[in-house]
C-alpha positions as CSV (number, residue, x, y, z in Angstrom):
1,X,269.2,100.5,129.5
2,X,265.9,98.8,128.8
3,X,262.6,100.2,130.1
4,X,261.6,98.9,133.5
5,X,258.1,99.1,135.0
6,X,257.4,100.3,138.5
7,X,256.2,96.9,139.6
8,X,259.4,95.3,138.2
9,X,261.5,97.9,140.0
10,X,259.8,97.6,143.3
11,X,259.6,93.8,143.1
12,X,259.7,92.5,146.6
13,X,261.7,95.3,148.2
14,X,258.9,97.9,148.6
15,X,259.1,101.6,149.2
16,X,256.6,102.3,151.9
17,X,258.5,100.6,154.7
18,X,261.4,102.9,154.0
19,X,259.2,106.0,153.8
20,X,257.5,105.1,157.1
21,X,260.9,104.5,158.8
22,X,261.8,108.1,157.9
23,X,258.4,109.7,158.8
24,X,255.5,107.8,160.3
25,X,252.5,109.4,158.5
26,X,249.3,109.0,160.5
27,X,247.2,108.0,157.5
28,X,249.3,104.9,156.9
29,X,248.9,103.7,160.5
30,X,245.9,101.5,159.7
31,X,247.7,100.0,156.7
32,X,250.8,97.9,156.5
33,X,253.7,99.0,154.2
34,X,253.1,95.8,152.2
35,X,249.5,96.9,151.6
36,X,250.6,100.3,150.5
37,X,253.2,98.9,148.2
38,X,250.6,96.6,146.6
39,X,248.2,99.5,146.2
40,X,250.9,101.5,144.5
41,X,251.7,98.6,142.1
42,X,248.1,97.9,141.4
43,X,247.3,101.5,140.4
44,X,250.7,102.5,138.9
45,X,252.7,99.4,138.4
46,X,252.7,99.4,134.6
47,X,254.2,102.9,134.3
48,X,257.8,103.1,133.1
49,X,260.3,104.1,135.8
50,X,262.5,107.1,135.1
51,X,265.9,105.7,134.0
52,X,267.9,107.4,136.8
53,X,265.8,106.0,139.6
54,X,267.2,102.4,139.7
55,X,270.8,103.7,140.0
56,X,269.8,105.9,143.0
57,X,268.2,103.1,145.0
58,X,265.1,102.9,147.1
59,X,266.6,104.5,150.2
60,X,267.4,107.7,148.4
61,X,264.0,107.7,146.6
62,X,262.3,107.3,150.0
63,X,264.3,110.2,151.4
64,X,263.4,112.3,148.4
65,X,259.7,111.4,148.7
66,X,259.6,112.4,152.4
67,X,261.5,115.6,151.6
68,X,259.2,116.6,148.7
69,X,255.8,115.4,149.9
70,X,255.7,115.6,153.8
71,X,254.0,119.0,153.8
72,X,251.5,118.1,151.1
73,X,250.6,114.8,152.7
74,X,250.1,116.3,156.2
75,X,248.1,119.1,154.6
76,X,245.7,116.5,153.2
77,X,244.3,116.1,156.7
78,X,244.8,119.7,157.8
79,X,242.4,120.7,160.5
80,X,242.8,124.4,160.4
81,X,240.1,125.0,157.8
82,X,237.4,123.0,159.6
83,X,234.9,124.6,161.9
84,X,234.7,121.5,164.0
85,X,238.2,120.4,165.2
86,X,238.2,116.7,164.4
87,X,241.8,116.4,165.2
88,X,241.5,117.0,168.9
89,X,241.9,114.1,171.2
90,X,240.2,116.1,173.8
91,X,239.1,119.7,174.0
92,X,238.5,121.8,177.0
93,X,237.0,125.2,176.3
94,X,236.7,127.7,179.1
95,X,234.9,130.9,178.5
96,X,235.1,133.5,181.3
97,X,233.4,136.9,181.6
98,X,234.6,139.2,184.3
99,X,232.5,142.3,185.1
100,X,233.9,144.7,187.6
101,X,232.2,147.9,188.8
102,X,233.7,149.9,191.5
103,X,232.8,153.4,192.9
104,X,235.1,155.1,195.4
105,X,234.0,158.3,197.1
106,X,236.6,159.9,199.4
107,X,235.5,162.9,201.5
108,X,238.0,164.6,203.7
109,X,237.6,167.7,205.9
110,X,240.6,169.3,207.6
111,X,239.8,172.0,210.2
112,X,242.2,173.9,212.4
113,X,240.5,175.1,215.6
114,X,241.8,177.3,218.3
115,X,240.5,178.3,221.7
116,X,240.5,181.5,223.5
117,X,242.5,182.1,226.7
118,X,239.6,182.0,229.1
119,X,237.1,179.6,227.4
120,X,236.7,176.0,226.7
121,X,235.0,176.5,223.4
122,X,236.9,175.8,220.1
123,X,236.7,178.2,217.2
124,X,237.5,177.3,213.6
125,X,240.5,179.2,212.6
126,X,241.2,177.8,209.1
127,X,240.8,174.5,207.2
128,X,240.2,172.8,204.0
129,X,237.5,170.5,202.5
130,X,238.2,168.0,199.7
131,X,235.9,165.5,198.0
132,X,237.1,163.0,195.5
133,X,235.1,160.4,193.5
134,X,236.4,157.5,191.4
135,X,234.0,155.5,189.2
136,X,235.7,152.4,187.7
137,X,233.7,150.2,185.4
138,X,235.2,147.6,183.1
139,X,234.2,144.4,181.3
140,X,236.7,141.8,180.4
141,X,236.1,138.6,178.5
142,X,238.6,135.8,178.3
143,X,238.2,132.7,176.3
144,X,240.7,129.9,176.8
145,X,240.8,126.9,174.5
146,X,243.0,124.0,175.5
147,X,243.3,121.2,172.8
148,X,245.5,118.2,172.3
149,X,245.8,117.9,168.6
150,X,246.6,114.6,166.8
151,X,246.8,114.2,163.0
152,X,246.3,110.5,163.5
153,X,243.0,111.2,165.3
154,X,242.0,113.7,162.6
155,X,242.6,111.0,160.0
156,X,240.6,108.4,161.9
157,X,237.7,110.8,162.1
158,X,237.6,111.3,158.4
159,X,235.0,109.5,156.2
160,X,236.1,106.4,154.3
161,X,235.8,108.3,151.0
162,X,238.2,111.0,152.3
163,X,240.6,108.4,153.6
164,X,240.7,106.7,150.2
165,X,241.3,110.0,148.5
166,X,244.3,110.6,150.7
167,X,245.7,107.1,150.0
168,X,245.2,107.6,146.3
169,X,246.8,111.0,146.4
170,X,250.0,109.9,148.2
171,X,250.4,106.9,145.9
172,X,249.9,109.1,142.8
173,X,252.6,111.5,144.2
174,X,255.0,108.6,144.8
175,X,254.3,107.2,141.4
176,X,255.0,110.6,139.8
177,X,258.4,110.6,141.6
178,X,259.3,107.2,140.1
179,X,257.8,107.1,136.7
180,X,257.6,108.9,133.4
181,X,254.3,110.5,132.3
182,X,254.2,108.3,129.2
183,X,253.3,104.7,128.6
């Protein structure tokens, strides 16, 4: 089988439309699949396609690309490592501090009194006294963060340089799937 270049293999069919049909990556939203195909051909079109790829077909290669690169490509715009969450469509952060101090003092006196047969005066016969004190102090701090995250929003908030790096990386990954490392 004669060597075929990536630009000859892709021809007018394109691969990015098939990839986006399987998984709509947010960093491609601002570009058309045709643009991404041309970008791939411009940067990697002269590379030789691995000889098994044409027999597999573009649909299989698109599935393989999605399977192999989805995690890597979404990690390119990962927002966990950023101090400022650029991926939040909106953020509502509620910080609440509860301070509660309570003191309970319970005093109780039980007396049993009796009276004599010929008098109205009551005399203490027996009884008990009890006193109980509860001091309760606590501080409780609750922080609630409510965010609606969007990878598309995160991508849109990146600088142009960062966006171009992502596009170059995904096209390099795709070219590495198609082509040999030799010229």
